[in-house]
C-alpha positions in Angstrom: 180.2 97.1 90.8 184.0 96.0 91.3 186.6 98.6 91.9 190.5 97.9 91.1 192.2 96.7 94.2 195.2 98.6 93.1 194.2 102.0 91.9 190.6 102.2 92.8 189.1 102.9 89.6 185.6 101.4 88.6 186.5 98.1 86.7 184.7 97.1 83.4 183.4 93.5 82.6 185.2 91.8 80.0 184.2 88.1 79.2 185.0 86.4 82.5 186.9 89.0 84.1 186.6 92.6 85.5 189.3 94.6 83.9 190.7 98.1 85.1 190.9 100.5 82.2 193.6 102.6 84.0 196.1 100.0 85.1 195.0 96.8 83.5 194.4 94.6 86.6 192.2 91.8 86.1 189.7 90.1 88.8 187.9 86.8 87.8 184.2 87.6 87.9 182.7 85.2 90.6 179.5 84.1 88.7 179.9 82.4 85.5 175.9 82.6 84.8 175.2 83.2 81.3 172.9 81.7 78.7 172.7 81.9 75.0 169.8 84.0 73.6 167.4 82.0 71.6 167.2 83.9 68.5 168.1 83.5 64.8 170.9 85.9 63.9 171.0 87.8 60.6 174.3 86.3 59.4 175.4 82.6 59.5 178.8 84.2 60.4 177.5 85.7 63.5 178.7 84.6 66.9 176.0 83.5 69.6 174.9 86.3 71.8 175.2 85.7 75.6 172.9 87.4 78.1 174.6 89.3 80.8 175.4 87.6 84.1 172.9 88.8 86.8 175.6 90.2 89.2 176.9 92.5 86.5 173.6 93.6 85.0 173.3 96.6 87.4 176.6 98.1 86.2 175.2 98.9 82.7 173.6 102.3 82.0 169.9 102.6 81.9 168.0 104.3 78.9 164.5 105.2 77.8 163.6 102.5 75.7 160.1 100.6 75.4 160.3 97.0 75.8 158.6 95.1 73.0 157.3 92.4 75.3 156.0 94.2 78.4 155.7 97.9 77.5 158.3 99.0 80.3 160.0 102.4 79.5 163.6 101.8 80.6 166.1 99.3 79.7 169.8 98.3 80.4 171.9 98.9 77.0 175.4 97.6 75.8 177.3 97.5 72.6 178.6 94.0 71.4 180.2 93.0 68.1 178.3 90.0 66.9 180.1 89.1 63.5 183.4 87.7 63.2 185.0 90.3 61.1 186.6 93.1 63.3 185.6 95.6 60.6 181.9 94.9 61.2 180.0 97.8 63.3 179.0 96.7 66.9 175.4 96.0 67.5 173.5 97.9 70.3 171.7 95.6 72.8 168.7 96.5 75.4 167.4 94.4 78.2 164.2 95.3 80.1 164.6 96.4 83.7 161.2 94.8 84.5 160.8 91.5 82.6 164.5 91.1 81.5 163.5 90.6 77.8 166.6 91.3 75.6 166.5 92.7 72.0 168.9 94.4 69.8 168.4 97.7 68.1 167.6 97.2 64.3 168.8 99.8 61.5 
């Protein structure tokens, strides 16, 4: 977790920065660790999906969701727009808290 140095509000991860939703202050994320998920995307216009950096993974909420790989019952989740057009809906992603397998909600 990262708190804003100016107003002490919890900052949110945005690409390579933590951004304060209250005052707009940006702080560069120290770790640049990310990998592209190796999966076929449904649309040829879709952007590659990046895995979440390990140092910010714990900032995402945890929900009850069964991992299709190991059967664990809890996962981190986040929303991400994967298609180029801004009018397309965001996709919900899950990452297992045990084996770190990442999948998206279908339909």
